[in-house]
N, C-alpha and C positions, 0 to 999 in steps of 0.2 A: 504494500500500500504506500502511496505517496500523495503529494499535493501539487496542484498547479495554481499559481496566483493569476487572477484575471482582473481587468480594470472594471470600474463601475459601469453600469449600463448607461445608455445615452440619456435616459430620463433622470437617472441618479446624478450623472455628471452635470446636467443642467441645474439641478437643485443644490448639490453639495460640493461641486468641484471634483477633484481627483481623489478625495477620501473615499473610504468604503470599499477597499479591494476585497474581492471574494477569493477565498482559499478553497479550491475544489478538491474533494477527496476522490482518488482514483485507485482502483484495484485491477491489476493486470495479471491474467493467467495465460502463459504462453502455450501455444499449440503443442500437443504431445510429440509430433514429428514435424521436421522442416518448418520451424516457426518463422524463419526468414522468408519463406515462400507462401505461407498460409495467409488467408484473408484476415482482416481485423474486424471483428464484430464489436460495435460500440453499443452497449446495452444500458437502457434506462427505463425506469417506471414513469408514471404519469403524475397526476395530481390536479393542476400543475404544482410543481415544487415538492413532490413527495420523494422519499428516500429510496433509491435503488438498493441500498444495503439491506432494506427490510423486505425486498421483493425478489427480483430476478437473481440477485446474488446468492440467496440462501435456499432457493428451491429449483431444482431440476436442470440447471444449465452449467454451473461451475463444477470443478472437480470434486468438491464436497457438497453435500446437500443434506437438509433435514429430511427425516423420514416422515412422510405424511401420516403414517399409521401410528407413529410415536413421536410427535413433534417436540416433546420435552427431552427426548433422548439425545445422546451425543451425535454430532454430524457423522454421516457415513460416506464411503466412497460412492460416487455417482456414476453408474455404468452408462448413463446417457449424456455424460459431459460433452459439451460442444468443443472442448479442446482436442477432440479426436479429428476435427476438421478445420479448426481456426484458432486464432488468438482472441482472447476475450478481454475487453476493457469495460469495466463497470465504473460508473461515475455518479456520485450523489449531486443533486441539483444545488444551486446556489443557496447556502444557508440551511440545507436539509441534511439529514443523516449525519455523516462525519464532516461535512463541509461547514465552514464558518466564515465569519467576516472580520476584517481588520478595519479599524476606524469605527465611527459610531453614527451613521446616518439614522434619522429617526424612523425611517420606513424603507421598504423595498419597492422600487419602481421598475417593472419589467414587462416585456411583451414577448410573444412567441418568437419574434425575430432575435431579440437580444438573448433569449434563452437558448435558441438553436445555435447562435453564434458562440455561446459559452462552450457547448459541446464540440463544435468544430475547432475552437481554439485549443481545447484539451487534446484533441487528436493531433493537431499540429505540434503541440508541445511534446507529446510522446514521440512523434517522428523525429523531432529535433534531437531528443535525448537518445533515441535508438534509430540511427539512420538506416539500419537494415530493414526497417519497417516502412520506410518512406514511399516505396513504390507499391505497397500492398493495396489490394482492393479494400475499401472501407465500406462496411455494411451496417448502417444504423438498425438497431432492434428496439422498437418502441412499443410499450404497452399502454393502452388506454389513451390519455392525453399525449403520451409519448409518440403516438402516431402522428399527431400534428407537429410535434418537435422534429420527428424524422423527415417529414415532407418539407418542412421549412429548412432543415439542415441541408438536404440534397439540393433544394432550390438555391440556397446561398452559395453552395459549392459550384453549381453549374453556371450561375449568373453573377459571380463575384465582381466581374469586370464592368458590369452594366446595371448595377442595382439602382432602383429609384432612390431619390434623395431622402424620402421618409424612412426607408429601411437603413440607409447609411447613418442617419441621425440616431437610430436605435442601436445599431451594432457598434458604432464608434468610428472616429475618423481614421484609425489605423487598420481597420479590418481588411480592406481591399489590398493594402500593401502587404499585410501578413499572408494573405492567400497567394499573392503574386510571388512572394519569396518562396513559398512552398512549391508553386508551379515551376519556378526556375530551378530549385534544388532537385525536384523529382523529374524534371524534363518532360512535363506534361504537354507543353505547347510545341508542336512539331516545327513551327516557323519561328519560335522564340516569341517574346512579348506575352500578351494576354492569351490565355487558353480559351477556346470556344466551349460552349456547353457540351458538344459532343466529345471534345477532348477531355473535359473534366469528368464526363460520365464513364470514361474508361477506368477511373478509380472510384468515383462516387456514383455508381450506376446500379445499385441494388438496395433493397430495403426488406426487412422482415417486420410486419406490423401485427401485433398481438392485440386483438379486439380494439382496433384504433378508433379514437374520437378526434376528428379533424376540426371540429368547431362546436361551439355551444349550441348553435342552431341545429346541428345534426341530431343532437340528443332528443329534440322534439319528435323526430321521425324514427329513431333507432333505440329508444328506451321503452321497455314494456313496464318495468317496475323499478323505480329509482334506487331501491335498497337491495334488490335481489342480484347480488354478484354471482351467486352459485346456488341454483335451485335444486341441485342434486344432493346437497348436504344440509343436515340440520344446523341451526345457528350455533348449537353447543359445540359441534365439531369444528366449525369455522373459528369460534372463539378460542378453542384449544390450540389451533394452528397459530393464531396471532400471539397467544400467550407463550407458545414455544419459541417463536421468533424473538420476542422481546427478552425472554430469559437468556437466550444466547447472545444477543446484542449487548446486554448489560453485564455479562460475565467475561472477564479477560480470557479464561480458558475456552469459553464457547466461541469467542471471536476469532481466535488464532487460525483455525482451519479455513475460514473464509477470507481473512486478510492476507494469508500467506506468510505471516510473520507474527512474532509476539507483539501485542499492542505496545508494550513498554519499550520496544526497540524502534518504534516508528517516530522519526522526527516530524514535528508538526502536530502530532497527536497527543503525546504525553505533556503534562502541564508545563514542565520546565522549558519546553521548546515552542510553546505557544506565545506569541507576542502579548504584552500586557493589555493591549487594546482589543483583543479578541472578544467577540460578543455574539449573542443570539437575541432573537426577538421572540419572547414568550407570549402566551395568551392566557385567558381566564381559566382554561382547563389545565394546560401544562404551564403552570407558573414556575418561576425559578426555584421555589422551595420544593414543589412536587417533583420536578426533574432531578434536583439534587438528591432527593431521597431515593428515587428510582435507580439512579446510577451510582449508588454508594459503593458498590464493589469496584466499579471502574475507577472511582476517585481514590479508593484505598490503594489501588495498584498503580495508577498513573499520576497521582497527585491532585491537589485541589486546583481547579481552574480559577481564573480571575473572576471577581464579581461580574455578573452579567453574562458569563460564558457557560457552556455546557458541552459535554462530549458528544451527545447524540440527540437529535430531534427527528421525529417521524416526518414532520412537515415544516416548511418555512412559512409560518402563518401569515406574516406580513406580505410576502411575495404572492402567496396563493390568494389572499383576499383582494389585493390590489392589482392582480394580473390582467394584462390587456391581451386576452385570447382572441386575436384576430383570426378570422376564418382562413384556413390553409387549403381549402379545396382548390382555389385557383392555382396555387403553387403545385399541388399534387397533380392536377390535370396537365400542367405545363411540363412537368418532368417525366410523366408516365411514358411517353413515346420513346424515351431513351433510358428508362430505368426498369429493371426487372423487380417484381414485387411478389412476395409470399404474404398472404393475409389470412389469419386464422378465422374460423367460423365455429365458435364454441356453442354447443347446443343448450347449455344450462346457464347462460349469461343473459339476464334480462335488462342489464344496465346499458350495455353496448351490444347491439344485435346487427352485425355486419351484413347479414343477408337481407336486411331492410334498406341498405344503402341505395340500391337502385331507385327506390321510391323518392328518396330525398334528392339524389343527383339529377333526377328529371327536372326538378325545380331550378337547377343550375345550368340547364342546357346540355347535360350529358345523359347518356343512357348506359344501362348495364344489363346483361343477361346472365343468369346463373346456369351453369352446366355441371351436373353431377353424374353424367353418364360415364361408365367405366372406360378406361383407355388401356391399351397394352402397355405393360411395364409399370403401371401405377397401382400400388396396393390400395391407396386411399384416393378416391376421385375428388374432384372439386376444382372448378375454374370459374372466373368471372370475366366475361367478355365486355370490355368497356369501350364506348365511343365517347371521346372527349368533346367538349363544346366546339373545338376546332375541327372536329371530324376525324381525328386520328383514332385508329382502332388498336387496342392493346388487350393482351390476355394476362390476367392476374391469376397466380396459383391461389386456390381458395379451399383448402381442405377443411373438413369438419372434424370436430373433436367432442368426445363425451366429457366435457369439462365446463367449468364456469369461466369467469373473467380471467383467472390465473391458469392459462393453458399449460404453461411449463411446469406448474405444480402438480396438476392432476393427470397430465398426459405426457410426461417427460420423455419416455422412450419413443413413442410414436412421433411426437413433435420433432425430436432431434433427428430421427430417421428421415422425416419429410424435408427438413432444412438441408440435410446433407445431400439428399437426392436432388433437390432443387438447385443446390449450389453446383453440383456436378453437371447438371443439364446446361448450366450457363457457361461452361467452359468449351473452348473450340476443340 
């Protein structure tokens, strides 16, 4: 585990100047074989501003996983780990999970564009620190709102050289130069200079979308019951899973298998290596006192953080409450013709129901047809045939799963197999 320091968002910079640097927590698990040649999956949960360390990191994807049948038990080896076909980069959102902020702005001001830019900057920082990864295919994996973040990330990568001024204002004045430096270092532009969208798609041309929500408006069409994330399980079972996750996140020995190192050895995590100005924004439920009591074991092992700081929060409440979730369907439709997509279709999720997307997309000038007919060589059928508002025809892989919102938790083996097969299909 390590940290990447990022500048304030455009809205924050306008309000507070250059204070308020975000320190983003990242966890990298290298591919089992040929890590220098394997793609880089960039994994994140939704929220907005929820902690990836409480979701995709601990269930079904990383080398270690919690056992859904015994969530309070010690982590086990994950036979469905995606490291068998890729490098895995997990990152907590700004101010959530193990990420925290330096300086003390009174609030968080963020949009889907600045949020996606955070994750793109994390990728660039990793490639700068590990140049052997610089030319790897980058595949965002977003769950729920993470689908909007993934679409925005790919759009920013494809169109970095020609972004509208409103987006430049959000992502910051250095963003385009940062992308150009990466293009130059990776040799992505055949003729030198700025890379075209097609040239950028050679590296940023795939997405895995887990029960994606692209806009708040979409939820009016694709939500059957706002609180039913998994209708296949009783609420007591879901609560036991949540309790098991939290028990491991707040215990140093429970964290180590997921972080890949002893928490006490990680600079930027333990108290003595956190700047005095580090802080969190709490709320009426997770007050500073409540959080301090919850993470008592972490504080005993890592030291007492500064007043106003904490080791872990599920959600960055200020960012989530004030988040500017601009609709990302236009960005999605624009990148689809040059971007391969696998999107899950979980049968027991009533909060995000992707098979209802065609109904909503008709209101945006697009159309989609679901195809679940068997095909040779595919164990699990499922495709979505999309016609964008510009008339471009695209096929999305759209397999169904006997799972709720958290597909990787309930269908880890089948999901991993499908991603690996889809990944192989995309190779020449």
